[in-house]
C-alpha beads as a LAMMPS data file, in Angstrom:
LAMMPS data file: protein, C-alpha beads

93 atoms
92 bonds

1 atom types
1 bond types

-500.0 500.0 xlo xhi
-500.0 500.0 ylo yhi
-500.0 500.0 zlo zhi

Masses

1 110.0

Atoms # bond

1 1 1 -196.214 -464.841 -440.086
2 1 1 -195.280 -467.964 -438.260
3 1 1 -195.290 -468.084 -434.554
4 1 1 -194.007 -470.798 -432.283
5 1 1 -194.324 -474.554 -432.655
6 1 1 -191.635 -477.138 -433.779
7 1 1 -189.856 -477.460 -437.276
8 1 1 -192.729 -479.575 -438.578
9 1 1 -195.393 -477.042 -437.737
10 1 1 -193.319 -474.285 -439.335
11 1 1 -192.942 -476.425 -442.744
12 1 1 -196.772 -476.964 -442.571
13 1 1 -197.588 -473.483 -441.965
14 1 1 -195.333 -472.229 -444.815
15 1 1 -196.973 -474.648 -447.118
16 1 1 -200.363 -473.601 -446.210
17 1 1 -199.307 -470.051 -446.416
18 1 1 -198.007 -470.495 -449.815
19 1 1 -201.094 -472.257 -451.428
20 1 1 -204.024 -470.839 -449.320
21 1 1 -202.926 -467.330 -448.475
22 1 1 -206.671 -466.452 -447.857
23 1 1 -206.961 -469.099 -445.383
24 1 1 -203.974 -467.986 -443.239
25 1 1 -205.300 -464.149 -443.381
26 1 1 -208.603 -465.483 -442.163
27 1 1 -206.980 -467.557 -439.455
28 1 1 -205.103 -464.619 -438.213
29 1 1 -208.271 -462.423 -438.398
30 1 1 -209.689 -464.955 -436.189
31 1 1 -207.126 -464.813 -433.860
32 1 1 -207.757 -461.155 -433.135
33 1 1 -211.540 -461.804 -432.910
34 1 1 -210.803 -464.472 -430.211
35 1 1 -208.627 -461.978 -428.296
36 1 1 -211.505 -459.670 -428.498
37 1 1 -214.020 -462.357 -427.136
38 1 1 -211.774 -463.257 -424.438
39 1 1 -211.396 -459.666 -423.324
40 1 1 -215.269 -459.401 -423.462
41 1 1 -215.842 -462.728 -421.385
42 1 1 -213.279 -461.674 -419.052
43 1 1 -215.049 -458.149 -418.519
44 1 1 -218.357 -460.159 -417.884
45 1 1 -216.708 -462.591 -415.503
46 1 1 -215.612 -459.796 -413.278
47 1 1 -217.539 -459.013 -410.240
48 1 1 -216.122 -455.873 -409.026
49 1 1 -218.870 -453.715 -410.664
50 1 1 -221.503 -456.181 -409.430
51 1 1 -220.305 -456.022 -405.862
52 1 1 -220.252 -452.225 -405.889
53 1 1 -224.002 -452.040 -407.253
54 1 1 -224.798 -454.846 -404.609
55 1 1 -223.399 -452.422 -401.966
56 1 1 -225.263 -449.609 -403.194
57 1 1 -228.482 -451.476 -402.785
58 1 1 -227.679 -452.477 -399.359
59 1 1 -226.943 -448.822 -398.254
60 1 1 -230.122 -447.586 -399.907
61 1 1 -232.203 -450.403 -398.181
62 1 1 -230.557 -449.641 -394.944
63 1 1 -231.236 -445.773 -395.353
64 1 1 -234.969 -446.459 -395.995
65 1 1 -235.329 -448.573 -392.792
66 1 1 -233.427 -445.799 -390.911
67 1 1 -235.637 -443.072 -392.245
68 1 1 -238.874 -444.936 -391.436
69 1 1 -237.804 -445.843 -387.989
70 1 1 -236.968 -442.003 -387.417
71 1 1 -240.383 -440.996 -388.663
72 1 1 -241.984 -443.659 -386.605
73 1 1 -240.176 -443.023 -383.449
74 1 1 -240.293 -438.958 -383.965
75 1 1 -244.054 -439.256 -384.236
76 1 1 -244.526 -441.236 -381.160
77 1 1 -242.162 -439.071 -379.286
78 1 1 -244.003 -435.961 -380.389
79 1 1 -247.379 -437.494 -379.343
80 1 1 -245.866 -438.250 -375.796
81 1 1 -244.524 -434.647 -375.353
82 1 1 -247.951 -433.280 -376.525
83 1 1 -249.793 -435.485 -374.029
84 1 1 -247.075 -434.350 -371.185
85 1 1 -247.795 -430.645 -372.329
86 1 1 -251.654 -431.121 -372.057
87 1 1 -251.569 -432.821 -368.884
88 1 1 -249.295 -430.066 -367.318
89 1 1 -251.571 -427.456 -368.633
90 1 1 -254.567 -428.942 -367.066
91 1 1 -252.753 -429.271 -363.693
92 1 1 -251.621 -425.670 -363.729
93 1 1 -255.272 -424.395 -364.201

Bonds

1 1 1 2
2 1 2 3
3 1 3 4
4 1 4 5
5 1 5 6
6 1 6 7
7 1 7 8
8 1 8 9
9 1 9 10
10 1 10 11
11 1 11 12
12 1 12 13
13 1 13 14
14 1 14 15
15 1 15 16
16 1 16 17
17 1 17 18
18 1 18 19
19 1 19 20
20 1 20 21
21 1 21 22
22 1 22 23
23 1 23 24
24 1 24 25
25 1 25 26
26 1 26 27
27 1 27 28
28 1 28 29
29 1 29 30
30 1 30 31
31 1 31 32
32 1 32 33
33 1 33 34
34 1 34 35
35 1 35 36
36 1 36 37
37 1 37 38
38 1 38 39
39 1 39 40
40 1 40 41
41 1 41 42
42 1 42 43
43 1 43 44
44 1 44 45
45 1 45 46
46 1 46 47
47 1 47 48
48 1 48 49
49 1 49 50
50 1 50 51
51 1 51 52
52 1 52 53
53 1 53 54
54 1 54 55
55 1 55 56
56 1 56 57
57 1 57 58
58 1 58 59
59 1 59 60
60 1 60 61
61 1 61 62
62 1 62 63
63 1 63 64
64 1 64 65
65 1 65 66
66 1 66 67
67 1 67 68
68 1 68 69
69 1 69 70
70 1 70 71
71 1 71 72
72 1 72 73
73 1 73 74
74 1 74 75
75 1 75 76
76 1 76 77
77 1 77 78
78 1 78 79
79 1 79 80
80 1 80 81
81 1 81 82
82 1 82 83
83 1 83 84
84 1 84 85
85 1 85 86
86 1 86 87
87 1 87 88
88 1 88 89
89 1 89 90
90 1 90 91
91 1 91 92
92 1 92 93
């Protein structure tokens, strides 16, 4: 199963394959493992998934700040209207 290289490499490969077939089989097996490892490394280097997670965390943080601000402002607004209502009631009596 010779692939590529020059004529000299082909002769060396055929000689090795003839006298050491187990070695050649192991080398071919390792090539498959190397391909799998390269794919795995490429998967870990890709940052698309990490970027999506980061955006999700930012959206959650922004939502938490907005909710906190609405609760705080809503509470103050409610107190202001209650005070106005109380004072209006006192004036009307």
